[in-house]
C-alpha positions, 0 to 999 in steps of 0.5 A: 085297500079298505077290504085289505085293512078289514082282512088284516084286522080280522086275521089279527082277531083270529090269531088272538083267539087262537092264542087263548086256546093254544098258548105258548110262552117261553117253552110252556104251552097249554090247550083247552081246559086249563085254569087259571088261564088269564093274561096275567095268571096262566101256567107261565106265571103260576106261583107256589100258591096257585091251584093249577087245573089241567082238565078241570071239567073238560079236556086240557093239556100242558107241555113244559119244554126247553128248560122251562119251569112251572109252579103250583101249590096243588096240581090237578090233572083230570079233576072232575069226573068226565074230565081229561088232562095231560101233562108233558115235561120234556127235556133237561131243566124242564120242571114242574114244582108243586108245593103240595100234592099232585093229582093225576086223575082226581075224579077224572082221567089224567096222564103225565109224561116225564121225558128226556131229563124233565122233572116233577116234584110235589108233596104227595102224589096220587095216580087214580085218586078217587073211585072211578078215576084213572091215572097214568104216569110215565117217567122215561129216559136218563135224568127224568125224575119224579120226586114225591112225599107219599105216592099212591098208584091207585088210591081209590081209583085205577093208576099206572106208573111206568119207569123205564129207560133210566127214569127215576121216581122217589117217594116216602111211603108208597102204595099200589092199590091202596084203598078198597076197590082200587087197582094199581100197577108199577113197572120199573123197566130197564138198566138205570131205571129206579124206584126209591121209597120207604115202606111199600104196600103192594095191594094194601086194601085193593089190588096191586101189581109191581113189575121189576124187569130187565135190570130195573131197580126198586129200593124200600125200607120194608114192604107188604104184599097183599096187606089186609082182608080182600086185598091182592098183591103181586110182585115180579122181579125178573131178569139179570140185574133186576133187583128189589132191596128192602134195606133194614126192613121186612118183606111180608107176602100176604097179610099183616099182624093186626088183622086177618086176610090178604093175599100176596105173591112174590116171583123172583125169576130169570136171575133177579135178586130180592133182599130184606131183613125177615121174610114173612109169607102169610103173615096174618090169620086167614092170609095166603102167600106164595113166593117162587124163586126160579132159575139160575142165579135168582136169589132171595136173601133174608138176613134174618128169619124166614117164615113160611106160614106165619099165621096163614097159609104160606108156600115157597117154591125154589126151582131150577137153580133158585137160591134162598138164604135166611138166618133161620127157617120157620115153616107153619110157625103159629096157630092156624098156620100151614106152610109148605116149601119145595126145593126142586132141581139141581142148583136149587138151594135153601141155606139157613145159617141157624135152625130150621123148623118144619112145623112149629105150632101146626103142620109143615111140609118140606119137599127136597127133590130132583137134586135140590139141597137144604142146609141148616144147623139144627133141624126140627120136624114137629116141634110143638104138641099138635104139629104133624109135619113131614120132610121128604128128600127124594131123588139123586142129588137131593140132600138135607144137611144138618150141621148139628142135630136133627129132631124128628117129633120133638113134641109133636109128630114128625116124619122124614122120608128119604127115597130115590137116592136122596141123602140126609146127614146130621150130628145127633139124631133124636126121634120121638123126644118128649112123652106123647111125641112120635118120630117116623123115619123111612129110608127107602131105595138104593143109594138113599142114605141117612148118616148120623155122625153122633148119637142116635136116640130113637124114642127118647121119651116118645115113640119112634118108627124107623124103616130102612128098606129097598136097599136104603142105608142108615148109619150112626157113628155114636152110641145108639139108644133105642127107647131111652127112657121109661115109657118110650117105644120104638120099632126099627125094621131093616128089610131088603137086599142091600138095606143096612144099618151100621152102628160104629159107635161103642154101644147099641142099646136096644131097649135101655129103659123102654121097649124096642123091637128090631126086625131084620128080614129079606137080606137086610143087615144090621152091624154093631161095632161095639157092645150090643145090649138087648133089653138092658133091665130084662123087662121082657119087652125088647128083642130082635126078630130075624127072618128070610135072609136077615143078617146081624153082624157083631164085632168078634170071632164067634162062628163056632157056636150060637153060644159064642155068638150070644156071648158077644151080647149084653143084657138078654139074648132076646133074638127070635127067628121065624119058625116056618113050620110053627108059623110063629116067632121062636127063640133063636136058641131053639133053632138048629145051626145050618137049618134055622140059622148060620154063623159066618166069620169074615176076615176080609171085606167090609165085614172084616172082623165080624161074625154074621148071624143069618136066618135063611129065607123060605120060598113060597111053598116051603111049608115045613121050612126046611129050605126046600120046596118038595113033595113033603110040602105038597103033602102038607098043603094037601092035608090042610086043603081047604082051610077057610081061616086061621091057617099057618104056613105049616098048614099049607098057607103059602101067601099068608092070608090065613086060608089054604086054597088053590092059590097056595097050591099055585105058589108051591107049584111055581117053586117046585123043586127049590133048594135054598141050601137048608137040609137035604130034600127028604123026598124028590118026586120023579117027573112022572110022580109029580105028574100023578100028584098034579093030576090028583091034586087037580082032581081033588080041587075039582071034587071038593068044588062040585060035591055038596054036603049030604043032608041027614 
């Protein structure tokens, strides 16, 4: 009996000891290093004045369940270095309320799990507070909430926040990777999962990552991604229903206005959506920013301006059906910036309700390819002096629509390349607007088109170069002013079969006050429905050059004589043709109808009502330019061989390299005999005669190669 009493008393002592290590009172349980922990002052009796520690110097845990409540003034989980602390708040009605701040990993390591409707509230929340600390918080399940003042995920240490399966976190200011050397990551995962705050820094001075996926939602009043020098920020919003809304605020990807540096990245993929006021990519000097909008229904909505390269280096890629909208677009906006936008793939679009600037202060690039589309009101390329900028529209279905005007080289240097079936449309076109500016446009390839529904000003006060080649098509419905003001210069080339420039307005001025050259060659066609006026003030600096199948079509029936055709032209009659025997340009009035040019009136088809002046081509080896390749041409080559430099076509230079050599003979041989419809052949050697000529020429080549000059 005595032994039994002693055993019973010993068991009671052991049980009391166990309760001091693992206490449970009304759904509140704790183990290990938890302070304060006395009979009268423990987690079940803490108040809003209590400094509560879970893992102050060692390891401790706190579990709040079954609708229980814990109070504290300050909460520390993993307070000192090498300490660890863990807190779980589980179940509807289970709460932990901190009147002031909550530290999850203060100097040590801390974790918090809020599950199944549990709730924690505090003033500021810190996950990974001090250097070397680590903290992790998970908020999971419908009704599970964490309510903060400011929230820092990786303040000076390393922090992770997971919001999933309907969990919700709210705060005022939010920082992920807030201080230098810190790292932070937040994931908002699943339908119903939300993170709501005011201003958000993803990588303020440290490194921050935000993932919003599978229908997760984040709401802020404005955000910075990679705020300061040395910081990095990355945000990925992925999946249908995943959204990041910055109500009434801007999203700045890379840098800030007040300091240099910072690197930011924003990825919008898989049908996700991001919205904000202004979007700024590479906000500060020496900053870098990249935004990718990829996939069908992936959208980035900017209700105000969008800057790609505000003061740093910015990149925007819109691919595979991604959609970006903005009020106005600004690529390479301020000094020292650079910006590049690529819109690639069918369904990929960038829509600007107002103006689009490609290169405001510095160098901007816009690439529209593989079916991508860009639209805006007025478009500028190379806006300020010192800007050198380029727009490329390449591929079938690739379009750039300017509902108003287009300015290529406003005060700087602007280039527009349309190729591979790309299309550009606008109202008025102004190329090389101000003195010192340059505008360069190329329309190359079948189905590549540039359509101006209004006037065309090529070289308003500056310089303009327009090349329409390889079957490209350009047209303007209004008046064409080529070299509008004094001091302006322009050159327009229409070259290649199918290459056309259609002027359907009332006039085309070629050299109004400045100097202008129009080159038409190799089957290129220029048509003028109204008045053609060349060198309006007879300065002698504007003219048309025509060669090798070039065609000029003027409204009216004037095919009976060149005089009649030139009567359709106002100003001067400065049309020149390439005189092959002369090897230089000559005035069309010195040519011979049928040999050097033809006149044809069309009463049907696309050119119905037009008379077309055509300068026929010349095959390689037609050294006398009479429209055929024959023995006379061989004689010219033979007379000119060998000439080392300064040779012309009439000397036997078929390839235009300035000499007469065996290559030129080979070109003559390859095209013999050819009749291009010009004058009848003056000499057509029989095959036997040709054989003798070839043998003789080969012997001549050999002799001239092996003989050495005599010495005297």
